[in-house]
C-alpha positions in Angstrom: 22.5 5.4 6.6 18.8 4.9 6.4 16.7 6.5 3.7 14.5 9.4 4.5 10.8 9.0 4.8 10.3 10.8 1.5 12.9 8.6 -0.3 11.2 5.5 1.1 7.8 6.7 -0.2 9.3 7.6 -3.6 10.9 4.1 -3.9 7.7 2.3 -3.0 5.6 4.4 -5.4 8.1 3.8 -8.2 8.0 0.1 -7.6 4.2 0.0 -7.5 4.0 2.1 -10.7 6.4 -0.3 -12.5 4.6 -3.4 -11.3 1.3 -1.9 -12.6 2.9 -1.2 -16.0 3.3 2.6 -15.9 6.4 4.4 -16.9 7.1 7.2 -14.5 9.9 9.4 -13.1 9.6 9.5 -9.3 11.6 11.8 -7.1 11.5 13.0 -3.5 12.1 16.4 -2.0 12.4 18.1 1.3 12.3 21.8 2.4 11.8 23.6 5.7 8.7 22.0 7.4 7.8 20.2 4.1 8.5 17.0 2.3 7.0 15.2 -0.7 7.2 13.1 -3.8 6.9 14.2 -7.4 5.7 11.9 -10.0 6.1 12.7 -13.7 4.0 10.3 -15.9 3.3 10.0 -19.6 -0.4 9.0 -19.5 -3.5 10.5 -21.2 -6.1 7.8 -20.5 -8.5 9.0 -17.8 -9.0 5.5 -16.4 -5.3 5.1 -16.0 -4.9 8.4 -14.3 -7.4 7.2 -11.7 -5.3 4.0 -11.2 -2.2 6.1 -10.9 -3.8 8.3 -8.3 -5.0 5.2 -6.4 -1.4 3.9 -6.3 0.2 7.3 -5.3 -2.2 9.2 -3.1 -2.2 6.9 0.0 1.4 8.2 0.5 0.1 11.7 1.2 -0.9 11.9 4.9 -3.2 15.0 4.7 -4.2 18.0 2.7 -4.0 21.8 2.9 -7.2 23.6 4.0 -7.1 26.9 2.3 -10.2 28.3 4.1 -8.4 28.0 7.5 -4.8 28.3 6.2 -3.7 25.1 7.8 -2.5 21.6 6.9 -4.9 18.9 8.1 -3.5 15.4 8.9 -6.5 13.4 7.6 -5.1 10.3 6.0 -2.4 8.8 8.2 -1.7 5.1 7.6 0.5 3.4 10.3 3.5 1.5 8.8 3.4 3.4 5.4 6.1 6.0 4.7 4.0 9.1 4.0 4.8 12.6 3.0 3.0 16.0 3.2 2.6 16.4 -0.6 2.4 14.0 -3.4 2.4 15.7 -6.8 1.4 13.9 -10.0 2.2 15.5 -13.3 1.2 14.2 -16.7 3.6 15.1 -19.4 
């Protein structure tokens, strides 16, 4: 059985984080009309946080527009497994 899109995205993010030298716990989730990837990373250096964001955020294909209460598809990249939400937490 093939991996879900969110599992594919999580696997790619985890591999890229490891290749860049960052230790992170990466997991995927899905719910009704929603999917995403959660990244838990032990990092406090601001420059490294920007690098981590550069690695992870291309996997999110849009953003929530709170003014109009809609999700906007603004960052779609063909061939890349993307999800609705990418959440990065620094612990």
